[in-house]
C-alpha positions in Angstrom: 126.1 122.6 -24.9 129.1 120.4 -25.9 131.5 122.4 -23.6 128.9 121.2 -20.8 128.8 117.8 -22.1 132.4 117.6 -22.1 133.2 119.2 -18.9 130.7 116.6 -17.2 132.6 113.5 -19.0 136.0 114.8 -17.8 134.3 115.0 -14.1 133.1 111.6 -14.1 136.0 110.0 -15.9 138.1 111.8 -12.8 136.1 110.1 -10.0 137.6 106.8 -9.4 140.9 108.7 -8.8 139.2 110.9 -6.3 138.6 107.4 -4.2 141.1 106.5 -1.1 142.4 103.4 -1.4 141.7 102.6 2.2 144.0 98.9 2.2 147.1 101.1 1.9 146.2 103.4 4.8 148.4 102.9 7.5 146.3 102.0 10.6 149.0 101.4 12.9 148.3 105.2 14.3 144.8 104.6 15.2 144.2 101.3 16.6 141.7 101.1 18.7 142.2 100.1 22.5 141.9 96.5 23.2 139.4 94.9 25.4 139.7 94.7 28.9 140.2 91.4 30.2 137.8 88.9 31.8 137.2 89.6 35.5 136.2 86.2 37.4 133.8 83.7 36.2 130.1 84.5 38.0 128.6 81.6 39.3 125.1 82.1 37.9 123.5 79.8 40.2 123.8 82.7 43.3 122.3 84.8 41.3 118.2 84.7 42.2 116.8 85.5 38.2 113.5 85.7 40.2 114.3 89.2 40.5 115.2 90.1 37.3 112.7 92.3 35.1 112.3 91.5 31.4 114.6 93.1 29.4 116.9 94.6 32.9 120.6 93.2 33.6 120.5 91.2 36.8 122.5 92.5 39.4 125.5 90.2 41.0 124.6 89.2 45.1 125.9 91.1 47.2 126.5 91.1 51.1 123.3 93.4 51.8 120.8 91.8 49.4 122.1 88.3 48.7 122.6 85.3 50.5 125.5 84.8 52.9 128.9 85.1 51.7 127.8 86.3 48.6 131.4 86.9 47.7 132.0 83.5 47.3 130.4 83.0 44.7 133.1 85.6 42.5 136.4 85.3 44.0 135.4 81.5 45.6 136.1 80.7 49.0 139.1 79.8 49.2 140.1 83.4 48.6 137.6 85.3 50.8 138.6 83.0 53.9 141.9 84.9 55.0 140.4 88.1 54.4 137.5 87.0 56.5 139.9 85.7 59.4 142.1 89.1 59.4 138.7 91.4 59.5 137.5 88.9 62.9 140.8 89.4 64.6 140.9 93.3 64.2 137.4 94.1 64.7 135.8 91.5 66.2 137.9 90.0 68.8 137.8 92.0 71.7 138.7 90.3 74.9 135.7 92.6 77.2 135.1 92.5 80.8 132.3 93.5 81.9 130.6 93.4 85.9 127.0 94.3 86.4 124.8 94.3 89.8 121.8 92.7 88.9 119.8 93.6 92.2 121.5 95.1 95.2 118.7 95.6 97.7 117.0 96.0 101.4 114.0 93.9 101.6 110.9 95.3 104.1 108.8 92.9 105.3 106.2 91.0 108.0 109.1 90.3 110.7 112.4 90.7 110.1 113.7 92.8 107.6 116.5 91.6 105.0 118.7 92.1 102.1 119.6 90.3 98.7 122.3 90.0 96.2 122.6 89.5 92.7 125.8 89.7 90.6 127.1 89.0 87.5 129.8 88.9 85.0 132.0 87.9 81.9 135.2 88.2 80.5 136.4 86.5 76.9 135.5 87.2 73.8 132.1 87.6 71.3 132.0 83.1 71.0 133.5 82.0 74.0 133.7 83.6 77.0 133.9 82.8 81.5 131.3 83.5 83.0 131.0 84.0 87.1 127.8 84.3 89.0 126.6 85.1 92.7 123.3 85.5 94.5 122.0 85.1 98.4 119.7 86.8 100.7 118.9 86.8 104.5 118.2 88.5 107.4 119.5 91.2 109.4 120.9 90.0 112.5 120.7 86.1 111.5 122.9 83.5 109.9 122.6 83.7 105.8 119.5 81.6 104.0 121.4 81.3 100.7 123.7 81.8 98.8 126.0 80.3 95.9 128.7 81.0 93.4 128.7 79.7 90.0 131.9 79.1 87.7 130.4 78.6 83.9 132.2 78.5 80.3 130.1 80.3 78.2 129.7 79.3 74.1 127.1 81.6 71.7 124.9 79.7 70.0 122.5 81.6 68.4 122.8 85.5 68.2 121.6 86.4 70.9 121.9 83.4 73.1 124.8 81.8 75.3 124.8 77.9 76.2 126.9 77.9 79.8 128.1 75.0 81.6 130.7 74.8 85.0 130.1 74.4 88.2 128.4 75.6 91.1 128.8 76.0 95.2 126.4 76.6 98.0 128.1 78.1 100.6 124.8 78.2 103.5 123.6 74.6 104.8 124.7 71.2 104.0 127.8 71.2 101.7 126.7 71.1 97.8 128.2 71.1 94.6 126.8 71.1 91.4 127.2 70.7 87.9 125.8 73.3 85.8 123.8 73.2 82.5 122.2 76.2 80.9 121.2 78.7 78.8 121.2 82.3 79.1 120.1 85.5 76.2 117.4 87.7 75.0 114.4 86.4 73.6 111.9 87.7 70.7 110.4 91.0 72.2 113.2 91.9 74.5 112.3 89.2 77.3 116.1 88.1 79.1 115.9 84.6 80.5 118.2 82.7 82.5 117.5 79.1 82.6 119.9 76.4 84.4 119.4 72.2 85.4 121.9 71.4 88.5 123.3 67.9 89.3 124.6 68.2 92.9 127.4 65.6 94.3 124.2 63.9 96.1 122.1 63.2 92.9 119.8 65.9 94.0 118.3 67.8 90.2 117.2 71.0 90.4 116.4 73.9 88.3 115.5 77.5 88.2 114.6 79.6 85.3 114.5 83.5 85.8 112.6 86.2 83.2 112.8 90.2 83.4 111.8 92.5 81.0 112.5 96.4 80.7 110.0 98.6 79.6 111.0 101.7 79.2 108.3 105.0 80.7 110.9 107.8 79.8 114.8 108.0 78.6 115.7 107.1 82.3 112.6 106.0 83.9 112.2 102.1 83.3 109.6 99.7 84.8 110.8 95.5 85.2 109.3 93.2 85.3 110.6 89.9 86.6 109.8 85.9 87.2 111.8 83.1 88.8 110.9 79.8 89.5 112.7 77.2 91.1 111.7 73.7 90.8 113.0 69.9 92.0 112.8 66.9 90.5 112.5 64.7 94.2 112.3 65.8 97.6 115.5 67.0 99.5 114.2 67.5 103.0 117.7 68.7 104.5 116.7 71.8 102.5 113.6 72.0 103.1 112.5 71.1 99.2 109.3 69.5 98.1 109.3 67.8 94.4 108.0 69.5 91.8 107.4 73.4 91.9 109.7 74.5 94.6 108.5 78.2 94.5 107.7 81.1 92.4 108.6 84.7 92.6 107.2 87.2 91.2 108.4 90.9 91.5 108.3 94.5 89.8 110.7 97.2 90.3 110.8 100.9 88.8 114.5 102.3 88.7 115.8 105.2 87.3 119.1 105.8 85.9 120.8 108.8 86.8 123.3 107.3 83.7 122.7 104.1 82.5 125.5 102.5 84.4 124.0 104.1 88.1 120.1 103.6 88.4 118.4 103.6 92.0 115.2 101.3 92.0 111.7 100.4 94.3 109.7 97.5 93.7 107.9 94.9 95.5 108.2 91.5 95.2 106.0 88.2 96.2 107.0 85.0 96.8 105.0 81.5 97.3 106.4 78.2 98.3 104.5 75.1 96.9 103.3 71.6 97.1 105.9 70.1 99.4 108.3 73.0 100.1 105.1 74.7 101.6 104.8 71.8 104.3 108.1 71.9 104.9 108.0 75.8 105.2 105.3 75.1 107.7 106.5 73.3 109.4 109.6 74.9 110.3 108.3 78.0 111.5 108.2 80.0 108.5 105.6 81.8 106.0 105.3 80.3 102.8 104.0 83.4 101.4 106.3 86.6 101.9 106.0 89.9 100.7 108.3 92.1 100.4 108.8 95.9 99.4 112.7 96.6 98.0 114.8 99.5 97.8 117.7 98.5 95.6 120.5 99.5 93.5 121.9 98.3 89.9 124.8 99.1 87.9 127.4 98.0 85.4 130.6 98.8 84.5 
């Protein structure tokens, strides 16, 4: 018993010697890695805290779910500007030429059969373009009833709309030039609209509104309703135009796209002259209401 007590006492006395003095240890070979440098300061005013769940970390803004130009909140607008300019130059500043024969058609109607063309195109980039347009019609074996060309500068004012301004030259009847201003683009529900006002060198103010819609029946078969309204702010007896609504055209065309760039079509179109224009047409021996059955071709490249 005395031997056990002596051994226990010796063990207790030796315990302090077993403890390591950590203050004497060389920690140079076991240093912790340095904390990474902090990144750019985040503008927390750009983060939508309303979308943060309780106890969940906030997600930084991004280009898909955050506000426009969300990277500006992290890097700053000045730092991001050169990158956006380079992206636009490399991927968005391409110059494109596009040409479309929208309506090239033969028109069967009471009396003399006729023809019509309606073409347009542009050259330019996403924002600025040079547009050209031409349309006209007539009857076989007779002088042209109407013909015009337009040259326009076009500037994008919305993702699907351009503001256009330029000149129009009439090629038939009295020699007249017009200043043009209008808009052209794609409205909600995929209605294509082309509306313009014309001020002639004689001081006459007229306007035209065209709208059409492509209803796809199948992959290749497309039904297109179309409407056109011509208006005038005053009577123009020399041109047989009355004030107010000059005429209204409603048409329906069914086309078959052999390929998207080439599509023959058939259809019907009804035209009514109204108000003073109706009276001028009757005085000239013309029918103010005309129905045309059309066969035509639409193409683009």
